[in-house]
C-alpha positions in Angstrom: -15.5 6.5 -1.9 -17.9 4.4 0.0 -16.9 3.9 3.7 -16.1 0.3 4.6 -16.9 -1.0 8.1 -14.2 -2.6 10.3 -15.9 -5.9 9.6 -15.3 -5.7 5.8 -14.0 -8.9 4.2 -10.9 -9.0 2.0 -13.3 -9.5 -1.0 -15.2 -6.3 -0.1 -12.0 -4.4 0.4 -10.6 -5.6 -2.9 -13.9 -4.8 -4.7 -13.9 -1.2 -3.4 -10.2 -0.5 -4.0 -10.3 -1.8 -7.6 -11.6 1.7 -8.2 -7.9 2.7 -7.6 -7.4 2.0 -11.3 -3.7 3.0 -11.6 -2.7 0.8 -8.6 -4.9 -2.2 -9.7 -4.9 -2.0 -13.5 -1.6 -0.4 -14.5 0.6 -1.5 -11.6 -1.1 -4.8 -10.8 -1.5 -4.3 -7.0 -3.7 -6.9 -5.3 -5.2 -7.0 -1.8 -4.1 -10.0 0.4 -5.5 -8.8 3.7 -6.7 -5.7 5.3 -8.7 -4.0 8.0 -8.7 -1.0 10.3 -5.2 0.2 10.6 -3.5 -2.5 8.6 -3.2 -4.0 5.1 -1.1 -6.5 3.1 -0.9 -6.0 -0.6 1.2 -7.7 -3.4 2.5 -6.9 -6.8 3.7 -9.6 -9.2 6.6 -8.1 -11.0 6.4 -7.7 -14.8 8.6 -6.2 -17.4 6.7 -2.9 -17.3 7.7 -2.4 -13.6 11.4 -2.2 -14.6 13.5 0.9 -15.2 16.5 1.4 -17.6 18.8 -0.4 -15.3 16.4 -3.4 -15.3 15.5 -2.9 -11.6 12.0 -2.4 -10.3 11.2 1.4 -10.7 10.9 3.3 -7.4 7.5 4.6 -8.6 6.2 1.0 -8.8 7.4 0.3 -5.2 5.9 3.6 -4.0 2.6 2.7 -5.8 2.3 -0.6 -4.0 3.1 1.0 -0.6 0.6 3.8 -1.2 -2.1 1.3 -2.1 -1.6 -0.6 1.1 -1.6 2.7 3.0 -4.9 3.6 1.4 -6.5 0.4 2.7 -5.0 0.6 6.2 -6.1 4.2 6.6 -9.7 3.9 5.2 -11.2 0.6 6.4 -13.3 1.3 9.5 -12.4 5.0 9.3 -13.8 8.2 7.9 -12.4 9.0 4.4 -8.7 9.6 4.8 -6.0 10.9 2.4 -2.3 10.9 2.8 -0.6 14.3 3.0 3.1 13.5 3.5 5.2 10.5 2.7 8.9 9.5 3.1 10.2 6.4 1.4 13.6 4.8 1.8 14.8 2.2 -0.8 17.1 -0.4 0.7 18.0 -2.7 -2.2 16.9 -3.9 -5.7 14.8 -7.1 -5.6 15.8 -10.3 -7.3 12.4 -11.7 -6.5 9.2 -12.3 -8.5 6.9 -10.2 -6.4 6.7 -7.5 -3.8 4.7 -7.5 -0.6 3.7 -4.3 1.2 2.5 -4.5 4.9 1.0 -1.3 6.2 0.2 -0.6 9.9 -1.0 2.4 11.9 1.5 3.7 14.4 -0.8 6.4 15.9 -4.4 7.0 15.1 -6.0 10.4 15.9 -9.2 12.3 15.2 -7.7 14.3 12.4 -4.2 12.8 11.7 -2.9 9.2 11.5 0.7 8.0 11.2 1.6 4.9 9.3 4.6 2.7 8.4 4.6 0.5 5.3 7.3 -2.2 5.0 8.0 -3.5 1.5 9.7 -6.9 1.2 10.0 -9.4 -1.7 9.1 -13.0 -1.9 12.7 -13.9 -1.1 12.3 -12.3 2.4 14.5 -9.3 1.7 13.6 -5.8 2.9 13.2 -3.6 -0.2 11.8 -0.3 1.1 10.1 1.4 4.0 7.5 4.2 3.8 6.3 6.5 6.6 3.2 8.6 6.0 0.9 11.1 7.6 -2.7 10.9 6.7 -5.6 13.3 7.3 -9.2 12.5 8.0 -11.3 14.4 5.5 -14.7 12.7 6.2 
């Protein structure tokens, strides 16, 4: 993983994070915005995101939130990995896409704390993830 400077453009961020092949290829996550301590990512919902009850699978929602977390925790920072997550699912979406907005709550030398809010294109709150990340670089 190459380190991105704080001044990285959205295009540079998207180019680096397309190496997260599961998130970008299988799940269809895309970068909307990002920088040190924040990120906005989207997932246009498709049939393969759905579970047996025809709702979006929790794992798909988690993947989008985790992708936004990776960007928020790595741009302008030493290489960082998440070590602990908690996610709450509020409701099933009736929308066509999901949007994850990650932000850093507390940044430290070795640990950083994040919140990722997942909404849909109808403006409904879908899920919230909290995460602790560790600086490994």
